[in-house]
C-alpha positions in Angstrom: 33.9 -7.0 -29.4 30.6 -5.7 -28.3 27.6 -5.6 -30.5 26.3 -2.2 -31.5 22.7 -3.4 -31.1 21.1 -2.9 -27.7 20.6 -5.9 -25.5 17.0 -7.1 -25.6 15.5 -7.4 -22.2 13.2 -10.3 -21.4 9.5 -9.5 -20.9 8.5 -9.6 -17.3 7.1 -12.9 -16.0 3.4 -12.4 -15.6 1.9 -14.1 -12.6 -1.5 -15.7 -13.4 -2.3 -16.3 -9.8 -5.0 -14.0 -8.5 -4.6 -12.4 -5.1 -1.3 -10.7 -5.4 0.1 -7.3 -4.5 0.2 -4.8 -7.4 1.9 -2.0 -5.5 2.0 0.2 -2.4 -1.3 2.0 -1.9 -0.2 4.0 1.1 2.5 4.8 3.7 1.1 5.9 7.0 2.9 6.8 10.2 2.1 8.4 13.5 3.6 11.6 14.9 3.1 13.5 18.1 3.8 16.6 16.1 1.6 16.0 13.1 1.5 19.6 11.8 5.2 20.1 12.1 5.9 16.8 10.5 3.7 17.6 7.6 5.4 21.0 7.2 8.9 19.4 7.3 8.0 16.9 4.6 6.4 19.5 2.4 9.3 22.0 2.8 12.2 19.5 2.4 10.7 16.7 0.2 7.7 18.3 -1.5 5.2 15.9 0.0 2.3 18.3 0.6 -0.3 16.7 2.9 -3.0 19.2 3.7 -5.2 16.6 5.5 -6.1 14.0 2.8 -2.5 12.8 2.3 0.0 13.5 -0.4 -1.1 11.6 -3.6 1.7 10.0 -5.6 0.4 8.7 -8.9 1.9 5.7 -10.8 1.1 3.1 -13.4 1.3 -0.6 -13.5 4.4 -2.0 -15.2 2.6 -4.8 -16.9 -0.4 -2.7 -17.8 0.6 1.0 -18.2 -3.1 2.0 -18.9 -3.9 1.2 -15.2 -3.3 4.2 -13.0 -2.9 4.0 -9.3 -2.0 6.3 -6.5 0.1 5.9 -3.4 -1.1 7.9 -0.4 1.5 9.3 2.0 0.1 10.7 5.2 0.9 11.5 8.8 -1.6 10.3 11.5 -1.9 11.9 14.9 0.1 10.0 17.6 -3.3 9.2 19.3 -4.8 7.4 16.4 -6.3 4.0 17.0 -6.3 3.1 13.3 -3.1 1.0 13.6 -4.2 -0.9 16.7 -3.5 -3.5 17.9 -0.2 -3.2 16.2 2.6 -1.7 18.3 4.2 -0.1 15.3 4.1 3.7 14.6 3.6 3.0 10.9 1.4 1.0 8.5 1.8 0.0 4.9 -1.2 -0.3 2.6 -0.8 -2.7 -0.4 -3.0 -2.6 -3.5 -4.2 -6.1 -4.3 -5.9 -7.4 -7.5 -8.3 -9.9 -5.8 -9.0 -9.5 -2.1 -11.0 -12.7 -1.7 -8.4 -14.9 -3.4 -5.6 -13.3 -1.4 -7.4 -13.7 1.9 -8.3 -17.3 1.1 -4.7 -18.1 0.4 -3.4 -16.3 3.5 -5.9 -18.1 5.7 -4.6 -21.4 4.3 -1.1 -20.3 5.0 -1.9 -19.5 8.6 -1.5 -15.7 8.4 -3.3 -13.8 11.1 -6.2 -12.0 9.5 -8.3 -9.3 11.1 -12.0 -10.1 11.1 -12.9 -6.4 10.2 -13.7 -5.5 6.6 -14.4 -2.1 5.2 -16.2 -1.3 1.9 -15.9 2.3 0.7 -16.8 4.1 -2.6 -13.1 3.8 -3.6 -12.5 0.1 -2.7 -12.5 -2.8 -0.3 -10.2 -3.0 2.7 -8.9 -5.8 5.0 -6.1 -6.1 7.4 -3.5 -8.8 8.2 -0.6 -9.0 10.6 3.0 -10.0 10.0 5.1 -12.2 12.4 6.0 -9.1 14.5 2.4 -8.1 14.9 2.6 -5.2 12.4 -0.8 -4.3 11.0 -0.8 -4.4 7.2 -3.7 -2.8 5.2 -4.9 -4.5 2.0 -6.8 -2.4 -0.5 -8.6 -3.6 -3.6 -9.6 -0.4 -5.5 -12.9 -0.5 -7.4 -12.6 -0.8 -11.1 
């Protein structure tokens, strides 16, 4: 016989380690037909990218007061932004502590791009996976 009370779920395990991924900050891909690709995604899936990307807001599970946005955008096929990666896409991950993450990845032997970028909306760094895919790391400013 089943209990009439709802099953209690366990609270999520909170990682205390700094330098972790909080979520996806962006999904970027190349297209030789950028305008047509944007129109297709807007018409069929409602992703309206008028040049700055489609902004998809979300909140952290462990801290719902923290708001983030995932940017979805199509780059021109000629972009050099993904170089030297051979992939036609790049994922951007939001991180909580860029320095801690890069220090740990360096110790683990991960290929890290020497380039860094500081913008008014956060800090950026890039790493490469085992296939050479470029991965963008973003630490938003508080």
